[in-house]
Every structure is written in structure tokens, then in C-alpha cells.
N, C-alpha and C positions, 0 to 999 in steps of 0.2 A: 564565507567560506574561503578559508586559507586552500591556497595553490601548493601542492606537493609535486613539483616535476623535476625534470632532469637539472642535475648540479654536479660539475665535477670539482669537486673539493682540492683543488690542485694551488694552495697558497692564495700567494696573489702573481702569478706567473703569467705573464702577459701571452706568452705561447699556446697556453693551454684552452685560449678562449673560443677554440672549435666546440667546445662541451656546452650542452645547455646549462642554463642555470636557472634559478626563480628570483622571485622579488625582485624583477628589473619594472621599475614603473613606467618607462616610455610608453605613450600613448600615441600611435598614430592616427591622425583625424580619419575621417572620412574620405577626404578628397587625396588621400595619402602625399600629400605635400611632406617635406620633411619639416617636423615642428624642432624648437628650439633644443630641447631635452636630447632628442636624437641628433641634433648638429654637435651639441657639446660634448657627447659620445664619441661621436666620429672622428672629431678634432682633437681629442687626447692622444698622446703618443700611443704607438701600435707597434712595437718594435721588428715583431716578426712578422706580421700581414703587411707590413710597408714595402716588403722584399717580394710580396707576392702578387700574379696579375689579378688583382682586384680593384673594382671602381672606387677611385677618390671621391668622395662627395664636392670636393673643390674644383675638380677638374670632369665632371659629368660631360658637360657641354663639347670637350676636346675629343671625346672617345665615341666610336660607331659604332652602333648594335652589332652585337656578334661576340667571335672572339677576340679577348684584347691583345693576347699574344699567339702567333701560329708557330706551333711546334714542329720541330727538326728532329726526326727519328734518329738521325746519324747522330746528335749533337746529346743524347742521352746518356747520361751515366751507365756505365754497363757493370760496376761493381756496388753494391751496397755502400750506405754511409758508413762511415768511419764510429765505431762505439768507444767509450773507456774501455780499460782495462777489466778482464775476466766477465765483460758483457758479451753476448753474443745474439747474434739474428736467430731466429727459429721461426719457421712455417708451420703454423698450428694446423692440425688434424682434428677437427671438432668429432669425427668418427670414432677416433679411438678414445675410450671412456676416460684414461688417465689425463690427456691432454685437454678434453672437454672439460674434466674436472678442476684443472688448474686455472682453465678461464673461469668457470662459474666462479671458484675461490675468489680469485683476483679482482671479479668485477663485485662479488658479494661485500668484500670487505673493504674496498676502494673507489667503488665507482661514483654513485650517485647518491648524497643527501639531500635535505632541505637546509637552509640557511640555520634553522634552530635545532638541527641535528637529532630530529625525531623520527626520519624517515630514511631509509635505505632502499634503492630498488632491489630486487631478488628476482633476477632473470633465472629460469629455470636451465638446465641442460638441453631440454627438448625445445625450450623456446629461442635458444641461441643456434640450434640446428636450423630450425624454422627461419630464422631471420638470416641465418648467414651461408646457408647450403642451397639458394635457388637454384634453377636450372643453368647451366653455363657458369658458373662458379670457376674461379681460378683460384689453384692450389697456394699459389702465392701473394694474394690479396688479404689473406689472413695471417697478421703479421705480428710473432712475439718476440719479445727481448727476455733473454735469461742470463741469470746470474747462479751458479755453482745448481744449474739444474732446475733452478726456481723459475717461474714466470714472473717478471715483475714489469712487464710493459706489454700493451695490447695496443693494437688499431685494425680495424675491417675495412674491407671495401668490397661491395659487389656490384656485377654488370648491370647497367640499365641503358635504355633507350628512353629519351626524354623530351618532349615536344615542347619548345619554347616559344610563345606568343601565337604562333601560326602552326599550320601543317608543313610549311616547307624547312623549319628549322628543328630537325628530326636528328638530335645529337646522340651518340654511343657517347658513354659514360661511365663514372662510377659513383654510387652512393657512398658516402663516409660514413663511420659510425663506430660506437664503442671504444673511443680514445681513452686510455685509464694507464694510468701508472702509480704503482705501489708507494702509499704515503711517506713511506723513510726514505725515499730515494728523490724525492720529486726537485732538491737541490740541485740534482744532477741534470737538470734541465733535459730531461728526456723526450717531453712531447713534443718539442719542434723535430727533434730526429725523426721521430716516429711519423710524422706528419710531411717531412721530405721523404722519407723511406717509401712510404706508400704511393707519394705522388711520383715517385721515378718507376715503381713498378708499374702503375698506370699508364706512365708515357710508353713504356717499352709496347703495351699492347696497342700504340698508338691513339691513345685517347687523352684529351688534352683538358676535360672540363670534369667535373665533380657537383654533386647536391649533397647538401647539408643542413641540418638545422641546429641552433645553439640559443640557449636562454638569454646570455649575454650579447650587447652588440659590439661588434669589430665591424673594420670596412668589410664591405657594405652589405645590408640586408636588401633583398628584392622584396621582401614582405615581413610583416609584423601579424602575427596573428596570437589568439590569446585561446587559453584553457578555460572550460566550464567544466562543472562539476553537478551532477544530480546524485542525492543522497540517495540508498539504498535499505541502508542500516544507520539510520538518524544515529540513535542510541550508542551503538560502536567507534561511528566516526567522532560523537562529544567525547568520549571516553581516552579516545586516543589523542585528541588535541588536534585533529583534521578540521573540524568544524566548532564553531560555538556556538551559545546561545545568547539572544539578545535578552535585555533586560525584563521584558514580560513574558519570554518565551519560556518552557518548560520541556523536558525530553520527552513526555508524554504527547505534547501538542504535537514536536517534529514530527514524531512517529505517526500521528494521525495525519497530518500535511501531506506528508511525503508516502502515506501507505498505497499500495498497489494491488490490483486484482490479481487471483492465485494462477489465472491463464490468460495468453492472448487471445484476441478476438477476431484477428484478420483469419479471414475461411481460406484453407489451403495451404497455411504456413507451416514448416517443417524443416527438418535440417538438411543441408544440402548435400546431395549425394555424387558419385561420379558420373551419373546418368546426365546429371545438370550442368557438367562442365562447358559445353559447347554454349549452349544457352545463355550461363550466367555472362561467358567471355563477350559475348556478343552484345548483352546489355549493357556491361561496365564498359566496353569501348565506345562504344555510341554516347552513354552518360558523359564519359571523360573527355569528349571533343567540346563540351560545353566550356572549358575553362583553358586559361591561358599559361599552365603549367601542368603536364600530365604525362603519366606511361601510356604506353600501348602494351596491350598484354595477349600472350599467346595462348593458346588452351592448355598448354604445358605448363606454364607460369600460372594460371589462373588456378590447374589443378595443385600445384605446390601452396601457392599462396592462402586459397580460398577453402579448399576441401576441410572440414572440421576435425582437428585434432584435440584431445583432451587435454585439459589445463593451457592451452595455447591459442588456437583460434575456433571461434564459433562463428557459423555463418547459415543463414536460414533462408530458403526460399519460400515465394507464395507460387504455389502452381494452380493454376485454374484449368478449366476443361480439356480434355484431351492433352494433357501432360505441359501443356504451355508454361511458361515460368515468365512472370509478368513483373516481378518485383524482387529483391531479396536484399537482407540486412547484414552486417558482419561487424565483430569487435574481437580485441584480442585482450588475453590475461596478462596484465604486469603487477603482480604484487609488490609491497614494500615491507621490509623488517618493520616494526615498531620496536624503536629502540626505547630502553630503560622503562619502560611499561611494566607495572604490577602484574596486570591484567589479560593483555592482548600483546601476540607475538607477531602478527601479519596484518597486513590491510589490502583487503583483495580488491583491485580495480580494474574494470572493463573498462577499454579504451575502445571509442567508435573509431572503425574501420572505413570501408567503403561500403554506402547505402543508396541503392538505386529504387528510384520508385517509378513506375510508369501507370499504373492504376491505381495502386494503394496509397492513400493521402499519406505525405512524408510525415506527418505528426504521428497519424495511427500506427504508420510502421515502426518508428522509432519508440512508440508508447509501447508496443508490443516487444520493443528490444530491451525497453527498462523492465518489462516483466519476466523475460527469458534471462536475461542477467540476473536479476534478483531470485530466480530459482535455480540459477546455477550456484549460488553461494556469493556474489559479490557483494561488497558493502558500499561501492560507490561506481558511478557511470561516468567517464571524461568523454569530454569531445572538444575540438577545434572548434572556432568560428570560420571554417574553411568550407568549402566546397558550397553545397546547399543548407549547412547545418543551421546555419541562423534563422532558417523558417521553423524549427522546433525548439531552439532553445528555451526561449521565454515562455512559451506556451507549456513545457514540458518541466517547469520549475528547475531549470538547471542557474547554478549560482556562477558569476564571473570570477575566476582564479584571479590571484594577484601577482600571476608569472606570465612574461611575455616569452612566444617562440618564435625567434627569428628563422628565415629560410634563405639562404645563401646557394649562390653558384660560384662556382671557382674558375675564373680565366673566362667570365661571359659579362658582356654589359646588356642588358636589357633595351628594348627600344623605349619604353617609358618609366624607367629608373626604377619605379617600384609597383608592384602589383598589389591590389586589394586582396583581403583574406578571401573573398567568397570569388577570387580569379584563381586561387590556388586548388589543384586537382590531384594533390599527391597527400599520400602520408608515410612518414619513415618511422618505423617501430622504435 
């Protein structure tokens, strides 16, 4: 099955490599030693990243765990970085319909395509508001660049508190996402300026680290993960070119192979409600302590990130006797435009978010997730091999994608250099 994940089509510009891409064939061995393919990629010239406080694979032994550079607030540049003539910085207000529409259009037409130009992510305005307007968001962390009142560049940050390797390393930082430059102006090298400007704005808040993901390799990943896909609508996936048939396979056999029951079987499974927020928060935070990279959530944050929103996020809880919530599952909605296909315009994909199973077997819980996603009209269910996902991927007939998703920490050196996928406890939408 083909992996259609994030890829920023920014020509071959070095500086846009914070954007996820697909078709990376680096495979990290289970012992997480740097293999030769990864070493070769990291040893290539990385003009922009060599100027940033990121670990160098050839100097790992010289770095102490923790911050690579200590920030000095008084030394942070006070004014925005200079832009070329007629270009201007612009703080995007996603609550404003016109501005939200501009971001939506920029991303829809310029952000993420697969290598074969068959699919392009189609983030809805409501999804962008969910992803970029969490509790505590800073107005100037949604950074736009305009020319003649038209939005031509964008990058976002949201504030997060990340635990790194142990409960003592509790670090306030930003989560970076949605770097996008209009296709027609990519020769202007706007991407590195956007990165430097969001970095400056984060530093002003006395924060010196960032977390982000990318599909390509730049100095230096803290983990390499892989997407897996479970077909929900086999016929459509074949028709749009997302998956293909083997020599002896037919569409009808594929449909039979991936057929699901009409209803989930776990007793007490229902959509999450406001009354569940406290219990879900407790379940989630206890579960995430099992990993070496995780966020700690407040009830306000759980309310924002997990309460169901139509066509954005779906969360279901398992309620036992006396109203006790023992398990929950969640997935978010990220469709893709299908480019130049005579039959279909969109591919509807569900992405596994956070799932906690304390009494229901994880395989059963996620089988129900597939059924629920199918009933919500999704064509495919995607999951990374992080957290405990490896416990259900094979049994529920997920297929490995051909794209890698790399996790990065800006200005931080891990104690162990790299983490295994199953040690990662964060999902970046």
C-alpha cells in the first residue's frame, strides 16, 4: 500500500526541510543505531540546519544531554527579520473568517502533496482552528507573510509542555507546524526567514526549545517512525491509486478481506461527553507516563483536544458501571484532495490520535475504532508505530507505508541520542 503523507513541495530548497515528506526509505533498526543510510543523509550539506542548535551526528559524544545553547532573553532580537520589498509580516487571526479562508487556500493549493502529485492534504478551517487555537495560544505565533494583501507564506507554533526522557525534564516549548510558501515565490527563499521569525517570537517568551516532525532527514532526528494503513474502503483506495492489487488479487477479494462488522462490540462504548473530561484527563496522563516523550494535559486542554468536533476529532469512551470510564479511543479527520482523478475528488482518512486501554484489550478497542471510522465514512485508517500501536497493527491488518516520519527536538540533546518509536508518546497533527 502506498504511503501518502506530508510532503512540502518546495523544490529542492534545503531550508524547507522542516516539512514532512514521503518516500523516505531510511529504516532504523530495532536497536536504534544510526544505520548507514541515515548517516549518509545526515552527512550531506545542510546549509540552514548547520547554523541551528541541533545535534551533529559526528559530535554526539561532545554534547551533554539537555539544552545545546542556553538562551539569553536580553540578546533576543526585538524587531522582526527583514523581508524583501513589498512583503510584510502579518499575525493571522484564525477566528476571522476572511483570514482563516486565506490560510485554508494557501495550504490547500501549496502545502502537502505526495511524490506522484496524486494527493494533496485538505485541512478544513475548523481543523485548523482546532489544531492552532489551543488554550494559552499566543496571537503572534500564527505567522503570515503577505504581498499586496495576499497571504503567500505561513508558519505556526503552539505552546506545549513536554516531558523528555524522565519526569525531571519538564520543558515549556513550542510545537511547530504548517510551514508553507506559495509555489510561485519559492525561489525567494522565504522558508528559512519564516523559521527564524517564529524562533525569534518563541524566544521572546523565554522559551528555547521546539518539537516538530518531518518526513525527510535533516540534522538530527530523535526518532524515526512509520505510518501504517488499514483499508476501510478497498475499492476506492484502488481506484484513486492509494493502494494496488497484487497479481492474484481482485477488488472483491480485497473488499471481503477488509470487511468489518456494522457495529462495535465493546459494551459501554459511546462518544465522549463534557462530563468525561476529568476521567479522560486522568487516564491519559497516567498512560503517557509510560513513554519517554510526552505531554501532560490539563482538563482544559483535554476539553479542547478530545471533545468530539464534527469532521475534526472523534473520541469514544468505554463507560462501565457507576459511570466509570476505563478506556478511550480517538482519531482525527484529515482528508486529501485526489488530483486529476475522473471518479473521486477526495480521500477521507482517519488518523489514530491517543488511545488508552486499561480494561478493554487494545486489539478489541482499535477494532471498534475501525468500525466507528468506517461508519463515519472514512476510506482509510492511518496509525504510526508509536506508543502501544504496534500491539494491534499486524493483527488488525494494517499495511506498512513507504514513508518515514521523523521526530525532532530543536536545541535539545537526548541522553540516548535516539528513541524507539514505541517510546514516543506524542502525536503532532
